[in-house]
C-alpha positions in Angstrom: 45.1 -75.9 90.7 42.9 -75.7 87.7 42.4 -73.0 85.1 42.0 -69.6 86.7 39.5 -68.5 84.0 37.1 -71.4 84.8 36.0 -71.2 88.4 34.5 -74.2 90.1 30.7 -74.1 90.5 29.9 -73.4 94.2 26.4 -74.6 94.2 24.2 -77.6 93.4 20.9 -77.2 91.5 17.7 -78.8 92.8 17.1 -82.4 91.7 13.6 -81.6 90.5 13.8 -78.0 89.3 10.2 -77.8 87.9 8.3 -78.9 91.0 5.8 -76.2 91.8 6.3 -76.4 95.6 10.1 -76.0 95.3 9.7 -73.1 92.9 7.3 -71.3 95.2 9.4 -71.8 98.2 12.5 -70.5 96.4 10.6 -67.4 95.2 9.4 -66.7 98.7 12.9 -66.9 100.1 14.3 -64.7 97.2 11.8 -62.0 98.1 12.0 -62.3 101.8 15.8 -62.1 102.0 16.3 -59.8 98.9 18.5 -62.3 97.0 19.5 -61.4 93.5 18.9 -64.8 91.9 18.5 -68.4 92.8 22.2 -69.1 92.5 22.7 -67.2 95.8 20.1 -69.4 97.4 21.5 -72.6 96.0 25.0 -71.6 97.2 23.7 -71.3 100.8 21.7 -74.5 100.5 24.9 -76.3 99.3 26.9 -75.0 102.3 24.1 -76.1 104.6 24.0 -79.5 102.9 27.8 -79.9 103.5 27.5 -79.0 107.2 24.7 -81.6 107.6 26.6 -84.3 105.7 29.6 -83.8 107.9 27.4 -84.1 111.0 25.8 -87.3 109.6 29.2 -88.8 108.9 30.4 -87.9 112.4 27.4 -89.5 114.1 28.3 -92.8 112.5 31.9 -92.8 113.8 33.1 -94.1 117.2 33.2 -91.5 120.0 37.0 -91.1 120.3 37.4 -90.8 116.5 34.8 -88.1 116.1 35.4 -85.9 119.1 37.9 -83.5 117.6 36.1 -83.1 114.3 32.8 -82.6 116.0 34.2 -79.9 118.2 35.6 -78.1 115.2 32.3 -78.2 113.3 30.3 -77.0 116.4 32.8 -74.2 117.1 32.6 -73.0 113.5 28.8 -72.9 113.5 28.6 -71.3 116.9 31.0 -68.6 115.8 28.9 -67.9 112.8 25.9 -67.6 115.1 24.0 -70.3 113.3 23.9 -72.5 116.5 23.4 -71.5 120.1 26.2 -71.9 122.6 24.8 -75.2 124.2 24.2 -76.9 120.9 25.2 -80.5 120.2 25.9 -82.4 117.0 22.2 -83.3 116.6 21.3 -79.6 116.4 23.3 -79.4 113.1 20.9 -81.7 111.5 17.9 -79.5 112.5 19.4 -76.4 110.7 17.3 -74.9 108.0 18.2 -72.6 105.1 16.6 -69.7 107.0 19.2 -70.1 109.7 22.0 -69.5 107.2 20.2 -66.7 105.4 19.6 -64.8 108.6 23.4 -64.5 109.1 24.0 -62.7 105.7 25.2 -59.2 105.9 22.3 -58.0 103.8 19.8 -59.4 106.2 21.5 -58.1 109.3 21.8 -54.6 107.9 18.1 -54.6 107.3 17.3 -56.1 110.7 19.4 -53.5 112.4 17.5 -50.7 110.8 20.3 -49.3 108.6 18.0 -49.8 105.5 14.3 -49.7 104.8 14.2 -52.9 102.8 16.4 -55.9 102.1 16.9 -54.6 98.5 18.0 -51.2 99.8 20.4 -53.0 102.2 21.9 -54.9 99.3 22.4 -51.6 97.4 24.0 -49.9 100.4 26.4 -52.8 100.8 27.4 -53.0 97.1 27.9 -49.3 96.9 30.3 -49.4 99.9 28.2 -47.6 102.5 28.5 -50.4 105.1 31.5 -51.4 107.2 32.0 -54.4 109.4 34.5 -53.4 112.1 37.1 -51.2 110.3 36.6 -53.0 106.9 34.3 -51.9 104.1 32.5 -55.0 102.9 30.8 -54.9 99.5 29.5 -58.5 99.4 25.9 -58.8 100.5 26.2 -62.6 101.0 29.0 -62.2 103.5 28.2 -64.4 106.5 28.6 -62.3 109.7 30.0 -63.8 112.8 28.5 -63.1 116.3 31.5 -61.0 117.2 31.2 -58.8 114.0 27.4 -58.3 114.4 27.7 -55.4 116.8 30.4 -53.7 114.6 28.2 -53.2 111.5 27.7 -49.5 110.8 27.8 -46.9 108.0 31.2 -46.2 106.5 32.6 -43.0 108.2 33.3 -41.4 104.8 29.9 -42.2 103.4 27.3 -39.4 103.3 25.0 -41.7 105.1 27.1 -41.4 108.2 25.5 -38.0 108.8 22.3 -38.5 110.9 20.7 -35.7 109.0 20.9 -37.4 105.6 17.5 -37.5 104.0 17.6 -41.3 103.6 18.4 -41.8 107.2 15.4 -39.6 108.1 13.0 -41.8 106.1 14.5 -44.9 107.6 13.9 -43.5 111.1 10.3 -42.7 110.2 9.7 -46.2 108.9 11.3 -47.9 111.9 9.3 -45.9 114.4 6.0 -46.6 112.6 6.9 -50.3 112.6 7.5 -50.3 116.3 4.2 -48.5 116.9 2.2 -51.0 115.0 4.0 -53.9 116.7 3.2 -52.5 120.2 -0.5 -52.0 119.1 -0.7 -55.6 117.9 0.6 -56.9 121.2 -2.0 -55.0 123.3 
């Protein structure tokens, strides 16, 4: 079981931590997805690495031996929304860190227009203003499944549930201006 005071490290650090290209890529992802620190990024990279290593080990096994484990892995990743419904085992090897980061609650709250920025989305989640289904979720790195994606909303008891709240008014203004500029760029 281990000592409850000393939790196991859930991430692996980069092999070459001072390479400029790796540092710049990590900083870009931190800013783009509103991550608090590199530990969050490394945790998701480690989970992606585990998925890919399972897929590599399954590819090397005989067909009848790997069938059940392959199906379990694909079902799990499809349920998370990381893979599309017609995906095969080779598609697991093509996954990138962005595929995992797009499934975080923080990113989805921002993409749905419930917050102006990813940093504001993080703040709303940690302060308990966001629910997934009937549960209040206060973890920004929570990986949202496809089924839960449509159930993300403001908490009913939150002041933000009122459409006339000043912050919701500013979010509405920002989203309408974004859609106007996107349509102008398309034409």
